[in-house]
C-alpha positions in Angstrom: 24.3 -3.6 2.7 25.1 -3.6 -1.3 27.2 -0.9 -3.3 23.9 0.2 -5.2 21.7 0.6 -2.1 24.9 2.6 -0.9 25.4 4.9 -3.3 21.3 5.3 -3.2 21.8 6.4 0.1 24.7 8.7 -1.0 22.5 10.3 -3.7 26.2 9.3 -6.1 22.8 7.6 -7.8 19.8 9.8 -8.7 16.7 8.3 -9.1 13.3 9.4 -11.8 10.1 9.3 -10.5 7.2 10.4 -12.2 4.2 10.3 -9.3 0.3 10.1 -10.8 -1.1 11.9 -7.6 -1.2 14.7 -5.2 -3.8 17.4 -3.6 -1.3 19.6 -3.5 -2.7 22.3 -5.6 -6.0 22.1 -3.5 -4.0 22.6 -0.6 -2.2 25.5 -2.0 -5.3 27.4 -3.7 -7.7 27.3 -0.7 -4.9 27.8 2.5 -3.1 30.0 0.5 -0.3 28.9 0.8 2.1 28.1 -2.0 4.2 24.6 -3.3 6.8 24.8 0.0 4.5 24.5 2.4 2.9 20.8 1.1 4.6 17.0 1.3 5.8 17.9 -2.5 9.3 19.5 -1.7 9.7 21.8 -4.8 13.8 21.3 -4.6 13.5 17.7 -6.4 16.3 19.2 -9.0 18.5 18.9 -6.0 17.6 15.7 -5.0 16.2 13.6 -8.2 17.3 12.8 -11.8 14.0 13.6 -13.0 10.9 14.5 -11.1 7.3 14.5 -13.2 4.6 15.4 -10.6 0.7 15.3 -11.7 -0.5 18.5 -9.8 -4.3 17.0 -9.2 -7.2 20.3 -8.6 -9.5 18.2 -6.3 -13.2 19.4 -6.5 -14.6 18.4 -3.3 -18.2 16.6 -3.5 -19.9 19.2 -1.3 -19.4 21.9 -3.9 -21.5 23.3 -5.9 -20.8 23.5 -10.2 -20.4 27.3 -10.0 -18.0 27.0 -6.8 -16.0 24.1 -8.5 -15.8 25.6 -11.6 -14.5 28.3 -10.1 -12.1 26.4 -8.1 -10.7 24.5 -11.0 -10.0 28.0 -12.7 -8.8 29.3 -10.1 -6.1 26.0 -9.6 -5.4 26.6 -13.4 -4.0 30.2 -12.8 -2.0 28.9 -9.4 -0.3 26.1 -11.1 1.1 28.4 -13.9 2.0 30.9 -11.4 3.6 28.1 -8.8 5.5 26.3 -11.8 7.3 29.1 -13.0 8.1 30.1 -9.7 9.5 26.8 -8.6 11.0 26.2 -12.3 8.8 23.4 -13.3 8.2 23.0 -16.4 3.9 22.2 -17.3 3.7 19.6 -19.8 1.8 21.2 -22.7 2.0 17.6 -25.0 2.0 14.0 -23.6 5.3 13.4 -26.5 6.9 16.4 -24.3 7.9 14.1 -21.4 10.7 12.3 -22.5 11.8 14.5 -25.0 12.2 17.5 -22.5 15.2 18.4 -20.5 13.9 19.6 -17.7 14.5 18.0 -14.6 10.9 19.0 -12.9 7.8 18.7 -14.7 4.1 19.0 -14.2 1.1 17.5 -15.0 -2.5 19.3 -14.5 -5.2 16.9 -13.9 -8.6 16.6 -12.7 -10.0 15.0 -9.6 -13.3 15.0 -10.0 -16.0 15.2 -13.1 -18.9 16.6 -11.3 -17.8 19.8 -12.5 -18.4 19.0 -16.0 -22.5 18.9 -14.3 -23.6 16.8 -18.3 -22.5 19.8 -20.6 -20.2 17.9 -23.3 -19.0 21.1 -24.3 -17.1 21.8 -21.1 -14.8 18.6 -22.1 -13.0 20.7 -24.7 -12.7 23.4 -21.7 -10.9 21.2 -19.7 -8.4 19.8 -22.9 -7.8 23.5 -23.5 -7.1 23.9 -20.2 -3.9 21.4 -20.5 -5.8 18.7 -17.9 -4.4 15.3 -18.7 -6.1 12.9 -16.8 -9.8 12.9 -15.5 -11.2 10.9 -12.2 -14.3 10.0 -13.6 -15.8 10.8 -9.1 -14.8 11.7 -5.7 -16.4 9.4 -3.4 -20.3 10.6 -3.5 -22.3 9.8 -7.2 -22.2 13.1 -10.3 -23.3 13.4 -13.4 -21.1 10.5 -14.4 -21.7 7.9 -12.2 -21.2 6.9 -9.1 -18.4 7.2 -6.4 -16.2 4.7 -4.5 -19.1 5.2 -1.2 -22.3 5.1 -2.6 -24.2 2.5 -1.1 -26.1 0.5 -3.8 -24.6 2.5 -6.9 -25.8 1.8 -10.3 -23.7 2.6 -12.4 -22.9 4.8 -15.6 -25.5 7.5 -16.0 -26.6 8.0 -19.6 -24.7 11.0 -19.7 -21.7 9.3 -18.6 -21.7 7.3 -21.2 -21.2 10.0 -23.9 -18.9 11.6 -21.5 -16.3 9.0 -21.4 -16.3 9.0 -25.0 -15.7 12.4 -25.8 -13.2 12.7 -23.0 -11.2 9.9 -24.8 -11.5 12.3 -28.1 -10.3 15.6 -26.5 -6.7 13.1 -25.6 -7.4 13.2 -22.1 -6.8 9.7 -19.5 -9.6 8.1 -17.7 -9.1 7.4 -14.3 -11.0 5.2 -12.3 -9.9 6.1 -9.2 -12.7 6.4 -6.5 -15.1 5.2 -8.7 -18.0 2.1 -7.6 -17.5 -1.2 -8.9 -20.1 -0.7 -10.6 -19.2 2.0 -12.8 -15.5 0.4 -13.3 -16.9 -2.3 -15.4 -19.3 0.2 -16.8 -16.4 1.8 -18.1 -15.0 -1.6 -19.5 -17.5 -1.6 -21.3 -17.2 1.6 -23.1 -14.0 2.7 -22.8 -12.1 3.0 -26.1 -8.5 3.3 -25.0 -6.6 2.1 -22.1 -7.7 3.9 -18.4 -6.0 4.4 -15.5 -6.5 4.4 -11.3 -4.0 6.9 -10.7 -3.8 6.6 -6.9 -5.2 2.6 -5.3 -4.0 0.0 -4.0 -5.3 -3.8 -3.6 -8.3 -4.8 -1.5 -7.1 -8.6 -1.3 -4.2 -6.7 0.9 -6.2 -4.2 2.6 -10.2 -4.8 2.8 -11.1 -1.1 1.5 -13.8 -0.5 -1.3 -11.3 2.4 -2.5 -8.4 -0.2 -3.5 -8.8 -2.7 -6.9 -10.0 -6.2 -6.6 -7.7 -8.5 -8.5 -9.8 -8.8 -11.2 -10.5 -5.3 -11.3 -6.1 -4.7 -11.6 -5.4 -7.4 -14.0 -8.1 -5.7 -16.4 -6.4 -2.8 -16.2 -2.7 -4.6 -17.0 -3.8 -6.3 -19.4 -5.5 -3.8 -21.3 -2.4 -1.4 -20.6 -3.5 1.2 -18.2 -1.7 1.9 -15.5 -1.8 1.8 -11.4 -0.1 3.4 -9.3 0.7 2.8 -5.3 -1.4 5.1 -2.5 0.2 5.9 0.4 -2.7 7.1 2.5 -2.6 4.6 5.4 -6.4 3.6 5.3 -5.8 1.9 2.1 -2.4 0.6 2.9 -3.7 -1.5 6.2 -5.9 -2.3 7.7 -5.1 -0.7 11.1 -4.1 2.4 9.5 -2.1 3.5 12.4 0.3 0.7 11.6 0.7 1.8 8.3 4.5 1.7 6.8 6.7 1.9 3.9 6.7 -2.1 3.9 2.7 -2.1 3.4 3.9 -0.3 0.1 6.0 -3.2 -0.8 3.3 -5.2 0.3 0.7 -3.7 -2.2 3.4 -3.1 -4.9 4.2 -7.6 -4.4 0.7 -7.9 -4.9 0.4 -6.0 -8.1 3.6 -7.3 -9.2 1.8 -11.4 -8.8 -0.9 -10.3 -10.7 1.1 -9.6 -13.7 1.4 -5.8 -13.2 5.5 -5.4 -13.9 4.6 -3.2 -16.8 1.9 -1.1 -15.2 2.6 -0.8 -11.6 3.1 3.3 -10.6 3.7 5.7 -8.2 0.6 7.7 -7.2 1.1 8.5 -3.5 -1.4 11.5 -2.9 0.5 13.6 -0.7 -1.1 16.4 0.7 -4.3 14.3 0.1 -4.2 12.2 2.7 -2.2 10.3 6.6 1.2 9.4 5.5 2.9 6.2 7.0 4.7 6.9 10.2 7.8 6.5 8.4 7.1 9.2 5.1 7.2 12.6 6.0 7.5 13.9 2.2 8.2 13.0 -1.4 12.0 13.0 -0.2 11.4 9.8 1.5 11.0 8.0 -1.8 14.7 7.2 -1.9 13.2 5.3 2.0 11.2 3.5 -0.1 13.2 2.9 -3.2 15.8 1.1 -0.6 13.1 -0.9 1.1 12.7 -2.5 -2.4 16.6 -2.9 -3.2 16.5 -4.4 0.3 13.6 -7.0 0.3 16.1 -7.9 -3.6 14.0 -6.8 -6.1 16.0 -5.3 -9.6 16.7 -2.0 -10.3 15.3 -2.4 -13.7 12.0 -3.4 -11.9 11.7 -0.7 -9.5 13.1 1.7 -12.0 9.5 1.2 -13.7 7.8 1.1 -10.5 9.4 4.5 -10.0 9.3 6.6 -13.3 9.0 4.3 -16.7 5.9 2.4 -16.9 4.1 5.9 -16.5 6.3 7.5 -19.3 6.0 4.4 -21.5 1.7 4.1 -20.8 1.6 7.9 -21.5 3.9 7.9 -24.4 2.1 4.8 -26.1 -1.5 6.9 -25.3 -0.5 9.6 -26.8 -0.7 7.5 -30.1 -3.5 5.3 -29.2 
């Protein structure tokens, strides 16, 4: 065991984490829980040097627009309440990320733009509500385009073309996780700024349509975007019940082989999927970190994946 691994295990070296996606907020809102009853351990200030968590409000496809907007507004107020309760600083400006001395930071994001509902003015409301990332679809079709599970997708809608431009104009980052392949390539043609995949793995490693093809990953990397490694077992292993931390490393290794050293991040999907058998909650991030070390990855590269790549992306996006 190397000295650095020992120090990590003893928590003599505290790591920094930037997680691009979790569904904890949806769980709290719909089950009347709080952050303490989730995969996201709120006592992160004890075990981490710095922890920034993106909290997505997931809008299920089967909700009406009215129901979805109501859910969004409730999630917005709940997030403010929970962050205040657990001393988590909500990011108002992307410039705050590096400058903030707070150990726990939160970012408000939207998963499924169906609530825009062909109303371009609603995008400004999302920005005013502090949304920093917008996942264009969930698995079905919406006013923007087709989700990943749509059969015979037709791609982006006419309104979707306008919406993508306005989302960027409002300073919101576009997320193509859950997008169909057709929608992905349509976004490539329209987006003026780098876009991201907050919680998607490699389709070459695990053959799931929610994962990215090599070509898609390369496009994101080469255009300055980032990709978050997803811990949901079905996206990690073709036999989900066998998924483990080793599979996370396999996906990372493949993305790194495609040129993702400065683009690969974490997008754990805590509270949004079935975790591998050796992950219980976000405290197991130390176990993942140490597996990377044991496989002879340098601390510099691991720190990029766990924190620095995401921070650098948002710092640069703010000045695009």
